[in-house]
Structures are given as C-alpha cells and as structure tokens.
C-alpha positions as CSV (number, residue, x, y, z in Angstrom):
1,M,-5.0,102.4,72.7
2,K,-5.9,99.1,70.8
3,R,-5.5,96.0,72.8
4,R,-3.0,93.2,71.9
5,V,-4.6,90.2,70.7
6,V,-2.7,86.7,71.0
7,I,-3.5,83.3,69.6
8,T,-3.9,80.8,72.6
9,G,-5.5,77.8,71.0
10,I,-5.6,75.9,67.8
11,G,-8.2,73.1,66.5
12,L,-8.3,71.3,63.0
13,V,-10.2,68.9,61.0
14,T,-9.0,68.6,57.8
15,P,-8.1,66.0,55.1
16,L,-4.8,66.0,56.2
17,G,-5.8,64.7,59.8
18,N,-8.5,65.1,62.3
19,D,-6.4,67.2,64.9
20,V,-3.6,69.6,65.0
21,K,-0.8,67.1,65.3
22,S,-1.4,64.8,62.6
23,T,-2.3,67.7,60.3
24,W,0.7,69.7,60.8
25,D,2.6,66.3,60.3
26,S,1.3,65.8,57.1
27,L,1.3,69.5,56.2
28,V,5.2,70.0,56.8
29,N,6.0,66.6,55.2
30,G,4.2,67.3,52.0
31,R,1.5,64.7,52.1
32,T,-1.8,65.2,50.1
33,G,-5.4,64.9,51.4
34,I,-6.6,64.7,47.7
35,D,-8.0,61.3,46.1
36,W,-11.0,60.5,44.3
37,I,-14.4,61.2,45.9
38,T,-15.8,58.4,48.0
39,R,-18.9,60.5,49.3
40,F,-21.0,59.8,46.3
41,D,-20.8,58.2,42.8
42,A,-18.9,60.9,40.7
43,S,-18.3,59.1,37.6
44,A,-20.7,61.5,35.9
45,Q,-18.8,64.7,36.9
46,A,-16.2,66.3,34.9
47,S,-14.2,66.5,38.2
48,Q,-14.0,63.3,40.2
49,I,-11.4,64.3,42.9
50,A,-11.7,66.1,46.1
51,A,-9.9,66.6,49.7
52,E,-12.1,64.7,51.8
53,V,-12.0,64.2,55.8
54,R,-11.5,60.9,56.5
55,G,-11.8,58.9,59.4
56,F,-14.0,61.5,61.6
57,E,-15.6,60.1,64.6
58,P,-18.3,62.2,65.5
59,E,-19.1,59.9,68.8
60,K,-16.1,61.4,70.3
61,Y,-18.1,64.9,70.3
62,F,-21.7,64.2,70.1
63,E,-24.5,61.6,71.0
64,A,-25.7,59.6,68.1
65,K,-29.0,61.7,67.7
66,Q,-27.5,65.0,68.1
67,A,-24.8,64.3,65.4
68,K,-27.8,63.0,63.1
69,N,-29.3,66.6,63.3
70,L,-25.9,68.3,62.5
71,D,-24.6,68.9,58.7
72,L,-20.9,67.9,58.6
73,F,-20.1,71.7,58.5
74,V,-21.4,72.1,61.8
75,Q,-19.8,68.9,63.3
76,Y,-16.3,69.8,61.7
77,A,-16.6,73.2,63.4
78,I,-17.8,71.8,66.8
79,A,-14.9,69.3,66.9
80,A,-12.1,71.8,65.8
81,A,-13.2,74.2,68.5
82,E,-13.4,71.4,71.2
83,E,-9.6,70.9,70.2
84,A,-8.8,74.6,70.4
85,F,-10.8,75.3,73.6
86,V,-9.4,72.4,75.5
87,G,-5.8,73.0,74.1
88,S,-5.9,76.8,75.1
89,G,-6.5,75.6,78.8
90,L,-9.5,78.3,79.0
91,I,-12.0,77.7,82.0
92,I,-14.8,80.4,81.8
93,P,-16.2,81.4,84.8
94,E,-19.7,82.6,85.0
95,E,-18.9,86.5,85.3
96,E,-16.9,86.2,82.3
97,Q,-19.2,84.3,79.7
98,E,-20.3,87.6,78.4
99,R,-16.7,88.4,77.5
100,V,-16.3,85.7,75.0
101,G,-17.2,86.0,71.5
102,V,-17.7,83.3,68.8
103,I,-17.3,84.5,65.2
104,T,-17.3,81.8,62.3
105,G,-17.3,81.7,58.5
106,C,-18.5,79.5,55.9
107,G,-19.1,79.9,52.2
108,I,-22.1,77.8,51.5
109,G,-23.6,76.2,54.6
110,G,-25.6,72.8,54.5
111,L,-26.1,72.2,50.8
112,P,-25.6,68.5,51.1
113,T,-28.9,68.7,53.7
114,V,-30.7,70.7,50.9
115,E,-29.9,68.2,48.1
116,Q,-31.1,65.4,50.3
117,N,-34.1,66.8,51.7
118,H,-35.2,68.0,48.0
119,L,-35.0,64.3,47.1
120,V,-37.4,63.6,50.1
121,Y,-39.7,66.2,49.2
122,L,-40.0,65.0,45.2
123,E,-40.3,61.5,46.5
124,K,-42.3,61.5,49.8
125,G,-44.0,65.1,49.9
126,P,-43.2,68.0,52.1
127,R,-44.5,66.5,55.4
128,R,-41.6,64.0,55.3
129,I,-39.2,66.8,55.2
130,T,-36.9,66.7,58.5
131,P,-38.0,69.4,60.9
132,F,-34.0,70.0,61.4
133,L,-33.6,71.0,57.7
134,I,-33.4,74.8,58.5
135,P,-31.2,74.5,61.7
136,R,-28.8,72.1,59.6
137,I,-28.2,74.4,56.8
138,I,-28.0,78.0,58.0
139,P,-24.5,79.3,58.2
140,N,-24.7,80.5,61.7
141,M,-25.2,76.9,63.4
142,P,-21.3,76.6,63.7
143,S,-21.1,79.8,66.0
144,G,-24.4,79.2,67.5
145,H,-23.5,75.4,68.6
146,I,-20.0,76.6,69.7
147,S,-21.5,79.3,71.8
148,M,-23.8,76.9,73.7
149,R,-21.2,74.4,74.1
150,F,-18.8,76.8,75.8
151,Q,-21.3,79.0,77.2
152,A,-19.8,82.0,75.2
153,K,-22.3,84.8,75.6
154,G,-20.6,87.8,74.0
155,P,-20.5,88.6,70.3
156,N,-22.0,85.8,67.8
157,L,-21.6,86.4,64.4
158,A,-21.4,84.1,61.1
159,L,-19.9,85.6,58.0
160,S,-20.6,84.3,54.6
161,T,-18.3,85.7,52.4
162,A,-17.4,83.0,49.9
163,C,-13.9,81.9,50.4
164,A,-12.7,84.8,52.3
165,A,-15.1,83.9,55.2
166,G,-12.8,82.2,57.5
167,T,-10.4,85.1,57.1
168,H,-12.9,87.8,57.6
169,A,-14.3,85.7,60.7
170,V,-10.6,85.9,62.3
171,G,-10.4,89.5,61.5
172,E,-13.5,90.5,63.2
173,A,-12.9,88.4,66.0
174,F,-9.3,90.2,66.4
175,R,-11.0,93.3,65.9
176,S,-13.6,92.8,68.6
177,I,-11.2,91.9,71.2
178,T,-8.7,95.0,70.3
179,Y,-11.9,97.4,70.7
180,G,-13.0,95.8,73.9
181,D,-16.2,94.3,72.7
182,C,-14.9,91.0,74.2
183,D,-11.7,89.5,76.0
184,M,-11.6,86.1,74.1
185,A,-13.0,84.8,71.0
186,I,-13.5,81.3,69.4
187,T,-13.2,82.1,65.5
188,G,-12.2,80.3,62.4
189,G,-14.0,78.8,59.3
190,T,-15.8,75.6,58.4
191,E,-17.2,74.0,54.9
192,S,-18.3,70.7,53.9
193,V,-20.0,70.5,50.2
194,I,-18.4,67.6,48.8
195,C,-21.9,66.8,47.2
196,P,-23.3,66.3,43.7
197,L,-24.6,69.8,43.2
198,A,-21.6,71.6,44.7
199,V,-19.0,69.6,42.4
200,G,-21.4,70.0,39.4
201,G,-21.8,73.6,39.9
202,F,-18.2,74.4,40.4
203,S,-17.5,72.2,37.4
204,S,-19.6,74.0,35.2
205,M,-17.9,77.2,35.9
206,K,-14.7,75.3,34.8
207,A,-13.3,76.1,38.2
208,L,-12.3,72.6,39.2
209,S,-9.2,70.5,38.0
210,T,-10.1,67.6,35.9
211,R,-6.6,65.9,36.1
212,N,-8.7,62.9,37.5
213,D,-6.3,60.2,36.7
214,E,-3.7,61.9,39.1
215,P,-5.7,63.3,42.3
216,G,-2.6,63.9,44.3
217,R,-0.8,66.0,41.9
218,A,-4.0,67.7,40.8
219,S,-3.6,70.8,43.0
220,R,-0.6,72.4,41.8
221,P,-0.7,76.2,42.7
222,F,1.6,78.5,40.7
223,D,2.7,75.7,38.3
224,R,2.3,76.2,34.5
225,D,-0.1,73.0,34.2
226,R,-2.4,74.1,36.9
227,D,-6.0,73.5,35.7
228,G,-8.3,74.5,38.5
229,F,-8.9,73.9,42.4
230,I,-9.8,71.0,44.2
231,I,-13.0,71.0,46.2
232,A,-12.1,70.1,49.9
233,E,-14.0,70.1,53.5
234,G,-12.8,71.0,56.9
235,S,-12.3,73.5,59.8
236,G,-9.9,75.4,61.4
237,I,-10.8,77.1,64.8
238,I,-8.5,79.3,66.8
239,V,-8.8,81.0,70.2
240,L,-8.1,84.6,70.4
241,E,-7.3,86.2,73.6
242,E,-6.4,89.6,74.9
243,L,-2.8,89.6,75.9
244,E,-3.0,90.4,79.4
245,H,-5.6,88.0,80.1
246,A,-3.7,85.2,78.5
247,L,-0.4,86.1,80.7
248,R,-2.4,86.3,83.7
249,R,-3.1,82.5,83.5
250,G,0.0,81.7,81.8
251,A,-1.5,80.5,78.6
252,T,0.7,79.1,75.7
253,I,1.0,81.8,73.0
254,Y,1.5,80.6,69.4
255,A,1.3,84.1,67.6
256,E,0.1,87.7,68.1
257,M,-2.4,89.2,65.8
258,A,-1.1,92.1,64.2
259,G,-3.3,93.4,61.2
260,F,-6.4,93.1,59.2
261,G,-7.4,94.2,56.0
262,Q,-10.7,93.8,53.8
263,S,-11.5,95.0,50.3
264,S,-13.5,94.6,47.1
265,D,-12.6,94.3,43.6
266,A,-15.9,95.8,42.4
267,Y,-15.0,93.9,39.2
268,H,-16.5,90.6,38.4
269,I,-18.5,87.7,40.2
270,A,-15.9,85.2,40.0
271,A,-12.7,86.5,38.4
272,P,-10.1,88.7,40.0
273,P,-8.9,91.7,38.0
274,E,-5.7,90.9,35.9
275,N,-3.4,93.1,38.0
276,G,-4.7,91.9,41.4
277,E,-5.7,95.3,42.4
278,G,-8.4,94.5,44.9
279,G,-6.1,91.8,46.7
280,A,-3.2,94.5,46.6
281,R,-5.3,97.2,48.2
282,C,-6.2,94.5,50.8
283,M,-2.6,93.7,51.8
284,K,-2.0,97.4,51.9
285,Q,-4.8,97.9,54.5
286,A,-3.7,95.1,56.5
287,L,0.0,96.2,56.7
288,R,-1.4,99.9,57.6
289,D,-3.6,98.3,60.4
290,A,-0.5,96.4,61.6
291,G,1.7,99.6,61.5
292,M,4.2,97.7,59.2
293,N,6.3,98.1,56.0
294,P,6.2,95.7,53.4
295,E,9.8,94.9,54.3
296,D,8.6,93.6,57.6
297,I,6.7,90.6,56.3
298,D,8.7,87.4,55.8
299,Y,6.2,84.9,54.8
300,I,2.8,84.8,53.0
301,N,0.4,81.9,53.2
302,A,-1.2,82.6,49.6
303,H,-4.5,82.0,48.7
304,G,-2.9,79.8,45.9
305,T,-6.0,78.1,44.6
306,S,-4.3,76.3,41.5
307,T,-6.5,78.1,39.0
308,P,-4.9,79.9,36.1
309,L,-6.3,83.3,36.8
310,N,-5.9,83.4,40.9
311,D,-2.5,82.3,40.9
312,R,-1.2,84.7,38.2
313,C,-3.3,87.7,39.8
314,E,-2.1,87.0,43.2
315,T,1.4,87.1,42.2
316,A,0.9,90.5,40.5
317,A,-0.7,91.7,43.7
318,I,2.1,90.5,45.5
319,K,4.6,92.2,43.4
320,T,2.6,95.6,43.5
321,V,2.6,95.7,47.4
322,F,5.8,94.5,48.0
323,G,8.1,95.6,45.0
324,E,11.8,93.8,45.3
325,H,10.9,92.6,48.5
326,A,8.5,90.0,46.9
327,Y,11.4,88.2,45.5
328,R,12.9,88.0,49.0
329,L,9.8,86.5,50.7
330,S,8.9,82.9,51.4
331,I,5.4,82.3,50.0
332,S,3.5,78.8,50.1
333,S,-0.3,77.7,49.3
334,T,-1.1,74.9,51.5
335,K,-3.9,74.2,49.3
336,S,-1.5,72.2,47.2
337,M,-2.1,69.5,50.0
338,T,-5.5,70.4,51.4
339,G,-7.5,71.5,48.4
340,H,-9.6,74.5,48.8
341,M,-12.2,74.3,51.5
342,L,-14.2,77.3,50.4
343,G,-15.2,79.4,53.5
344,G,-13.3,77.2,55.6
345,A,-10.1,77.6,54.0
346,G,-9.3,81.1,55.9
347,G,-9.7,79.7,59.6
348,I,-7.5,76.8,58.5
349,E,-4.9,78.7,57.0
350,A,-5.0,81.1,59.9
351,A,-4.0,78.1,62.2
352,F,-1.2,77.1,59.7
353,T,0.1,80.6,59.7
354,A,0.2,80.6,63.5
355,L,1.9,77.1,63.5
356,T,4.3,78.4,61.0
357,L,5.4,81.3,63.2
358,Y,5.3,78.9,66.3
359,H,7.6,75.9,65.0
360,G,9.6,78.1,62.5
361,I,8.9,75.8,59.8
362,I,7.2,77.1,56.5
363,P,4.9,74.4,54.6
364,P,5.8,73.5,50.9
365,T,3.8,74.2,47.8
366,V,3.7,70.8,46.4
367,N,3.4,69.8,42.9
368,L,5.2,72.8,41.8
369,E,7.5,71.3,38.7
370,N,7.2,73.5,36.1
371,P,6.7,77.2,37.3
372,D,4.4,79.5,35.5
373,P,6.7,82.4,34.0
374,D,4.3,84.8,35.3
375,C,4.6,83.3,38.8
376,D,8.2,83.9,39.4
377,L,8.4,84.2,43.2
378,D,9.6,81.9,46.0
379,Y,6.9,79.5,46.6
380,V,9.0,77.1,49.0
381,P,8.6,74.2,46.1
382,N,8.0,70.6,47.2
383,T,10.0,70.9,50.5
384,A,9.2,72.3,53.6
385,R,11.8,74.9,54.9
386,E,13.1,75.5,58.5
387,K,13.3,79.2,59.0
388,Q,12.6,81.6,61.8
389,I,9.7,83.8,60.9
390,R,9.1,87.2,62.3
391,T,5.9,88.2,60.6
392,A,3.6,86.5,58.3
393,M,0.6,87.5,56.3
394,S,-2.5,85.1,55.1
395,N,-4.6,85.9,52.0
396,S,-8.1,84.8,51.2
397,F,-9.8,86.1,48.2
398,G,-13.6,85.2,47.3
399,F,-16.2,85.1,44.6
400,G,-18.2,88.6,44.5
401,G,-14.6,90.1,44.5
402,T,-14.3,90.0,48.3
403,N,-11.0,90.1,49.9
404,G,-9.7,89.3,53.3
405,V,-5.9,89.6,54.6
406,I,-4.6,89.0,58.2
407,I,-1.1,89.7,59.6
408,M,0.6,87.7,62.7
409,K,3.8,88.0,64.3
410,Q,5.9,86.0,66.5
411,F,5.1,86.8,70.2
412,A,7.9,88.8,71.8
413,G,6.5,89.6,75.2
C-alpha cells in the first residue's frame, strides 16, 4: 500500500521577495518582479530585461568566506531550504537522519562562475582559476550542501532536466517517501544564470522577450502579443513528509501530494509538438498515478512561459486531457510575475500550488489584455481569485522534450 505524503514546510527566494510571506503577498496582488537587468551591462543584448532576486542577504545564512565559495544558485537553494526546514518545525534525531532525503533540480548550474573563471583563464592563466570552480558549478551542490546543513543522510539526488527539473525533483521525492525509501524529503528547484552568456544564448534562439521598453508588461502568457519568456532566478524548496510522521508531531500541513507524471515528446530539442501531445500524456499519467479523473482537478498552475509556441501547445494539451471540463478549470501562469526560473521554476510553482490550496486564493495571470484566440480558457486574468480549491495540478515542460506534472490536493485528514 502506498504511503501518503504531505507538505509541511515551504521556503522561497524569488524576484517577488526573499521569503514566503513577501513573495506570496506580491503574487496575489499581481506585482511583477521583472525589470531591467542590473547584474551586468545588457545594452548589447537583444533582451535587456530579467526577473532578478533583489535584496538577498547571504550573511543571514553563511559566513562571508563560505558565501564567496558558493554560486548564487546554491545560495538561493540553501536559503529557501532553511526557511522551509525551520518553518516545518522538523527536528531530526540522529536515528532518523538516514530517513531524510534531499532531491533538488536545476537546469544549468553555475554558468556565471564558468563565465568569470574563463576570463581569469584567458587573462591570467590556468593557475589563477579558483579551486572552488568545480564545486561551485556542478548541479548537485544544492542537494549536497542542504544535506550537510541538516544532516539528511537519506537519498541525495540532483536532477537536470531543463525547465522541468524542479517538478521532477518534487515528484521523485514524493515517490521516494511513497515507496518507503525515506520518511521526509527536502526538495525543489533552483537557478541563477542571469549572465551575458545565458541571456545571449537564449536570445539567439529567439526565446526571450524583447519588450525592453516595458519590462513589467513583457511577460504576458496566453496573450496575443506575447513575444518570449523573461529569464529569472530564484529557488523554491518544500519539505515533504510521510503523513503519519507529520501527524505524530502536530505539523502544519499545507497540502497533500497526490500524483506525479513524466513523459517525453520525442519530437524536437526546443519546440513542443503543435498538439501538445507529450504534455497531454504527462498530465494523464499524473491523473492515473493520483487515481483521479480529469473532472477532479480544479486548478492548474500552467507552465505558461509567454512564448508563442508553449502557451498555444499547452492549451491544446489541456483541452485534450480535460475535454469540456477544460473550460471549467481555473488556470494561471505565475511566470507572468516571476519570469521563468528555468530549472528552478517547478520548485517555486510547487510551492505556489501548495499555497493556493492552503489559502484558497488563485494567483492571477497578469498582462493578459488581448487573449490569443487559440488560448481561450480561464487563465484568471489580472486579478487574484478567492476560491476553495480541492485539487491542483502544476505543469513543467523543458527543452529536450521532457515533461513533468504533479498533482496536490487539500489535506482532509
């Protein structure tokens, strides 16, 4: 018999705020975190806008020397994990350490560190490269550092599946507890690649918005005038826990995990099939894993990147899976405010989905002014909606045709 798994802790570092409270307040009030890039001189870039984390204080979490040796994607993950872990009220006695897993996702890793040290190599030679280069850049450093920080000695994994990485991490952590590999897991996603190479690379693919004169209005999922996604950074980490373990200690339960699906488009390195077939199969798998019918879902936190292809294909996939019920769903893209955090997006959106269930407030899709005729569902335009949600789905689709979907439900005892 599969064990039940609940969410007992949430931590966020995002362009909307450096904790859960400030991020959620900005989200439900429709405030954007997107502005002109300040991290470097972007004047030569086709896209000059991003959703940067602002006001982050590493000294709250690290000694100065340690922070210097950690790339930002690692720092953000540790900070979000700290909030999630402390907020969960978990205390891990020595005899339970091997029952706590850490599974994180990121799409790229420490690209800014690579960029900086390549310049050092060219200007000063190989002997001046920092000995922390490799530990700063590899994708499993968030899971490794979180494991060391909390003495979590169970499964320790890092998934790098492009923009589905955070969702895949949450799904695999859910399964690890469900099938008894661990009793608790610290999981989610993180990313920080707002640097010249990443912005230039995505721009060369024509993937980023070039609405440089209106940063706050540039991310407009499902809108007729969308022209690309906005690169973003941040981390979302949640604590998953086997239900009976959580109940024994009187933990706050935000939501219950219900299902996980994953699939491949097997179609193209960057574009989804026009009918969204791979995403549709993934949603169906998640429903099957949850033992639910399409009519059981009330809300979808969409992948909703604000690219012409994704939004149209995701809408088609939703219609395929849900039929007439698609028009009764509430759907929103929180990327309209946060931008797209790549491998970090799924972790942050898992947190948003849990908070939606917990608070009974659906975040809006902002900047939805002229709906695309091909995107004709209820995307909760521009204003948050108070509504009791019983079940919710969160979609993530990544380059390489990789898809991940999780389903959560209100905890009902």
